[in-house]
VOVO-992343 format. One line per field, with one value per residue (C-alpha): residue number from 1; residue in one letter; x, y, z. Coordinates in nm, 3 decimals. Layout:
# VOVO-992343
selo [NUM  ...] .
dogu [A  ...] .
x [X  ...] .
y [Y  ...] .
z [Z  ...] .
***
This chain:
# VOVO-992343
selo [1  2  3  4  5  6  7  8  9  10  11  12  13  14  15  16  17  18  19  20  21  22  23  24  25  26  27  28  29  30  31  32  33  34  35  36  37  38  39  40  41  42  43  44  45  46  47  48  49  50  51  52  53  54  55  56  57  58  59  60  61  62  63  64  65  66  67  68  69  70  71  72  73  74  75  76  77  78  79  80  81  82  83  84  85  86  87  88  89  90  91  92  93  94  95  96  97  98  99  100  101  102  103  104  105  106  107  108  109  110  111  112  113  114  115  116  117  118  119  120  121  122  123  124  125  126  127  128  129  130  131  132  133  134  135  136  137  138  139  140  141  142  143  144  145  146  147  148  149  150  151  152  153  154  155  156  157  158  159  160  161  162  163  164  165  166  167  168  169  170  171  172  173  174  175  176  177  178  179  180  181  182  183  184  185  186  187  188  189  190  191  192  193  194  195  196  197  198  199  200  201  202  203  204  205  206  207  208  209  210  211  212  213  214  215  216  217  218  219  220  221  222  223  224  225  226  227  228  229  230  231  232  233  234  235  236  237  238  239  240  241  242  243  244  245  246  247  248  249  250  251  252  253  254  255  256  257  258  259  260  261  262  263  264  265  266  267  268  269  270  271  272  273  274  275  276  277  278  279  280  281  282  283  284  285  286  287  288  289  290  291  292] .
dogu [M  K  T  R  Q  S  I  V  Y  G  F  L  A  V  I  L  A  L  A  F  T  A  C  S  K  S  G  G  G  S  S  S  G  G  G  K  S  L  N  S  A  T  E  L  K  E  Y  L  D  K  Q  P  A  N  S  P  D  N  P  I  K  V  A  M  K  V  N  D  M  M  I  E  D  I  V  K  V  L  N  K  A  G  K  Y  V  S  L  D  L  S  G  S  P  L  T  A  I  P  D  E  A  F  R  N  C  K  T  L  A  G  I  T  I  P  N  T  V  T  S  I  G  D  Y  A  F  S  G  T  G  L  T  S  I  T  I  P  N  S  V  T  E  I  G  W  S  A  F  A  E  T  G  L  A  S  L  I  I  P  N  S  V  T  S  I  G  H  G  A  F  G  G  C  T  G  L  T  S  L  T  I  Q  N  G  V  T  R  I  G  G  F  S  G  C  T  G  L  T  S  I  T  I  P  N  S  V  T  E  I  D  G  N  A  F  R  G  C  T  S  L  T  S  V  T  I  P  N  S  V  T  S  I  E  P  N  A  F  H  Q  N  T  N  L  T  S  V  T  F  Q  G  M  I  A  S  N  N  F  S  N  A  F  D  G  D  L  R  N  E  Y  L  A  G  G  I  G  T  Y  T  T  T  A  P  V  A  H  Y  G  S  V  W  T  K  Q] .
x [3.244  2.899  2.882  3.200  3.074  2.783  2.981  3.163  2.913  2.705  2.990  2.985  2.662  2.650  2.930  2.749  2.447  2.661  2.806  2.483  2.351  2.644  2.601  2.253  2.298  2.570  2.528  2.445  2.359  2.072  1.715  1.409  1.000  1.108  1.342  1.728  1.880  2.150  2.301  2.384  2.417  2.643  2.613  2.268  2.460  2.673  2.274  2.182  2.372  2.389  2.012  1.803  1.669  1.266  0.934  0.784  0.487  0.835  1.017  1.300  1.246  1.467  1.460  1.701  1.660  1.800  1.867  1.735  2.118  2.087  1.853  1.996  2.264  1.943  1.773  2.098  2.158  1.853  1.815  2.135  2.080  1.761  1.578  1.258  1.288  0.994  1.181  1.119  1.219  1.075  1.283  1.417  1.506  1.311  1.054  0.869  1.017  1.145  1.044  1.160  1.366  1.227  1.075  1.140  1.269  1.091  1.284  1.070  0.759  0.690  0.802  0.721  0.715  0.850  0.576  0.810  0.695  0.466  0.490  0.551  0.749  0.632  0.683  0.848  0.695  0.574  0.641  0.783  0.682  0.438  0.113  0.059  0.082  0.013  0.036  0.089  -0.147  0.154  0.112  -0.081  0.025  0.027  0.284  0.206  0.258  0.403  0.281  0.224  0.187  0.250  0.072  -0.113  -0.486  -0.618  -0.560  -0.623  -0.604  -0.571  -0.737  -0.491  -0.411  -0.498  -0.401  -0.357  -0.175  -0.248  -0.206  -0.058  -0.186  -0.273  -0.211  -0.293  -0.498  -0.584  -0.608  -1.006  -1.066  -1.039  -1.090  -1.046  -1.129  -1.297  -1.012  -0.863  -1.006  -0.884  -0.857  -0.728  -0.474  -0.660  -0.748  -0.637  -0.758  -0.939  -1.003  -1.227  -1.590  -1.749  -1.583  -1.641  -1.539  -1.613  -1.790  -1.415  -1.328  -1.414  -1.201  -1.214  -0.950  -0.889  -0.912  -0.937  -1.090  -0.972  -1.050  -1.195  -1.379  -1.495  -1.646  -2.040  -2.219  -2.025  -2.217  -2.051  -2.145  -2.233  -1.857  -1.756  -1.791  -1.590  -1.501  -1.241  -1.240  -1.353  -1.269  -1.498  -1.404  -1.356  -1.540  -1.726  -1.991  -2.057  -2.477  -2.577  -2.435  -2.616  -2.481  -2.606  -2.502  -2.526  -2.167  -2.170  -2.182  -1.861  -1.675  -1.853  -1.631  -1.703  -1.604  -1.869  -1.904  -2.227  -2.503  -2.500  -2.388  -2.608  -2.851  -2.712  -2.720  -3.038  -3.185  -3.050  -3.006  -3.067  -2.908  -2.903  -2.844  -2.791  -2.915  -2.627  -2.253  -2.076  -1.838  -1.860  -2.005  -2.378  -2.465  -2.792  -2.865  -3.201  -3.246  -3.511] .
y [4.154  4.149  4.231  4.097  3.787  3.809  3.888  3.652  3.381  3.601  3.506  3.205  3.102  3.300  3.080  2.720  2.866  2.867  2.539  2.407  2.557  2.481  2.126  2.061  2.234  1.992  1.674  1.354  1.321  1.582  1.494  1.595  1.571  1.224  1.134  1.105  1.262  1.031  1.043  0.669  0.335  0.354  0.640  0.394  0.076  0.292  0.453  0.132  -0.029  0.188  0.096  -0.085  -0.403  -0.280  -0.408  -0.289  -0.080  0.098  0.149  0.379  0.676  0.762  1.055  0.977  1.118  0.893  0.776  0.464  0.300  0.375  0.163  -0.195  -0.090  0.008  -0.272  -0.494  -0.226  -0.291  -0.625  -0.721  -0.499  -0.679  -0.329  -0.217  0.150  0.354  0.523  0.851  0.956  1.276  1.476  1.244  1.218  0.987  0.967  0.579  0.312  0.061  -0.322  -0.536  -0.209  -0.325  -0.705  -0.914  -0.632  -0.796  -0.422  -0.202  -0.100  0.219  0.428  0.830  0.762  1.075  1.341  1.288  0.900  0.831  0.443  0.169  -0.113  -0.512  -0.664  -0.304  -0.307  -0.749  -0.915  -0.615  -0.618  -0.241  -0.215  0.080  0.324  0.673  0.624  1.055  1.215  1.133  0.730  0.710  0.337  -0.023  -0.259  -0.667  -0.787  -0.413  -0.457  -0.858  -1.019  -0.747  -0.591  -0.380  -0.301  -0.020  0.180  0.486  0.463  0.877  0.922  0.974  0.609  0.466  0.124  -0.173  -0.465  -0.822  -0.899  -0.591  -0.634  -1.035  -1.171  -0.887  -1.108  -0.776  -0.583  -0.472  -0.173  -0.024  0.348  0.350  0.699  0.766  0.705  0.381  0.204  -0.117  -0.352  -0.652  -0.734  -0.814  -1.193  -1.329  -1.045  -1.244  -0.956  -0.759  -0.741  -0.488  -0.281  -0.009  -0.005  0.333  0.379  0.481  0.117  0.006  -0.300  -0.545  -0.812  -1.190  -1.293  -0.981  -1.008  -1.447  -1.554  -1.264  -1.458  -1.253  -1.042  -1.036  -0.793  -0.574  -0.347  -0.338  0.002  0.075  0.221  -0.175  -0.307  -0.652  -0.926  -1.102  -1.520  -1.574  -1.192  -1.305  -1.703  -1.857  -1.590  -1.806  -1.580  -1.393  -1.379  -1.080  -0.885  -0.543  -0.457  -0.137  -0.178  -0.412  -0.641  -0.786  -1.165  -1.140  -0.970  -1.123  -1.421  -1.685  -1.424  -1.545  -1.871  -2.028  -1.943  -1.618  -1.513  -1.694  -1.533  -1.189  -1.181  -1.308  -1.094  -0.746  -0.426  -0.546  -0.754  -1.060  -1.277  -1.666  -1.889  -2.086  -1.998  -1.979  -2.244  -2.436  -2.348  -2.517  -2.278  -2.056  -1.751  -1.563  -1.193  -0.949] .
z [3.949  3.873  3.535  3.461  3.526  3.328  3.092  3.075  3.139  2.818  2.601  2.650  2.596  2.233  2.189  2.274  2.080  1.771  1.781  1.849  1.546  1.334  1.419  1.346  0.959  0.887  0.730  0.892  1.257  1.306  1.373  1.134  1.175  0.989  1.257  1.190  0.888  0.722  0.483  0.330  0.440  0.590  0.823  0.830  0.908  1.208  1.317  1.402  1.517  1.840  1.820  2.082  2.019  1.883  1.765  1.465  1.656  1.809  1.518  1.518  1.243  0.982  0.720  0.402  0.049  -0.192  -0.569  -0.723  -0.681  -0.348  -0.242  -0.241  -0.019  0.201  0.276  0.227  0.582  0.701  0.681  0.850  1.201  1.254  1.386  1.240  1.057  0.937  0.651  0.528  0.194  0.112  -0.129  -0.282  -0.577  -0.747  -1.010  -0.970  -0.726  -0.869  -0.931  -0.577  -0.442  -0.143  -0.121  0.143  0.386  0.659  0.863  0.687  0.932  0.757  0.441  0.307  -0.084  -0.198  -0.382  -0.740  -0.709  -1.030  -1.032  -0.823  -0.945  -0.979  -0.674  -0.500  -0.085  -0.104  0.215  0.418  0.771  0.639  0.813  0.685  0.345  0.244  -0.146  -0.281  -0.549  -0.734  -0.784  -1.114  -1.166  -0.890  -0.996  -0.984  -0.648  -0.532  -0.161  -0.153  0.157  0.358  0.696  0.581  0.805  0.617  0.268  0.055  -0.369  -0.476  -0.717  -0.942  -0.988  -1.283  -1.320  -1.032  -1.128  -1.052  -0.716  -0.564  -0.198  -0.220  0.110  0.234  0.558  0.769  0.516  0.653  0.531  0.143  -0.034  -0.391  -0.529  -0.851  -1.115  -1.116  -1.460  -1.479  -1.041  -0.946  -0.722  -0.361  -0.439  -0.091  0.156  0.413  0.608  0.364  0.438  0.190  -0.083  -0.287  -0.664  -0.824  -1.182  -1.279  -1.353  -1.617  -1.585  -1.358  -1.393  -1.301  -1.000  -0.844  -0.581  -0.557  -0.212  0.005  0.238  0.433  0.135  0.228  0.001  -0.371  -0.593  -1.014  -1.094  -1.405  -1.590  -1.581  -1.967  -1.820  -1.612  -1.645  -1.496  -1.159  -1.028  -0.781  -0.699  -0.378  -0.232  -0.028  0.234  -0.097  -0.114  -0.277  -0.609  -0.753  -1.090  -1.186  -1.596  -1.856  -1.981  -2.350  -2.173  -2.478  -2.129  -1.814  -1.776  -1.521  -1.225  -1.001  -0.801  -0.921  -1.187  -1.127  -1.445  -1.715  -1.394  -1.506  -1.905  -1.860  -1.619  -1.670  -1.403  -1.072  -0.701  -0.760  -0.386  -0.286  0.041  0.071  0.091  -0.257  -0.188  -0.496  -0.848  -0.846  -0.596  -0.718  -0.764  -0.763  -0.926  -0.582] .
***
């Protein structure tokens, strides 16, 4: 009798194991490292409808493989559900994040961008609930205002990126840490990042856009590497606590517009390479700079 019972129980265990394996391999409803695996906006809606209300620091993790055509419907679901979601798009057949793809999607708290993506479009994530982002090494271009007005607190830009569009991270007031790897040749897009206290501009940069760091009111010092050949108007305008600027190379006068408040441009063109300081807060055009 004991032997027969053992055989029966063993047989049932095998059936249950096979059933579980079959379920986990079927589409939609399985779990993965990136969260719940779903295949469509419809499945996403059904899943989120069953989830309790949550907070941005405890987002619902969802993994999806999407194409360009699916993104609009997914955003509609996220906005209507009103629940914070971290979206893992790993493995999706995307080569670009389209312009305005997730714009103003307040409940998008996190996203994993596929490593096939080479460009992030204009306003792609502006106004979203993102607090952190990992930009894959495949990305070469970040569009205008791509991450503007988000809650990003830190940022690493990989050395694959060669272009950062105007206002790409504008208004990210919580951004306190910024690392830009060698590779970027033109930099801009950090206006209104009031939390930035220091920046490192890599030696690959040749141009600093107009308004690039405008209104970064916590920035106290900056070093311009000798690779920079052009600084456009207002690049460091309204940096009210900026008191030290170091130039490591020479910039022609016709490529150096009124990028700084006060008389720094004129002092630099006369004095050349070195560090320039001001004792007064740079809050107006009359600030006086002196070469050390």
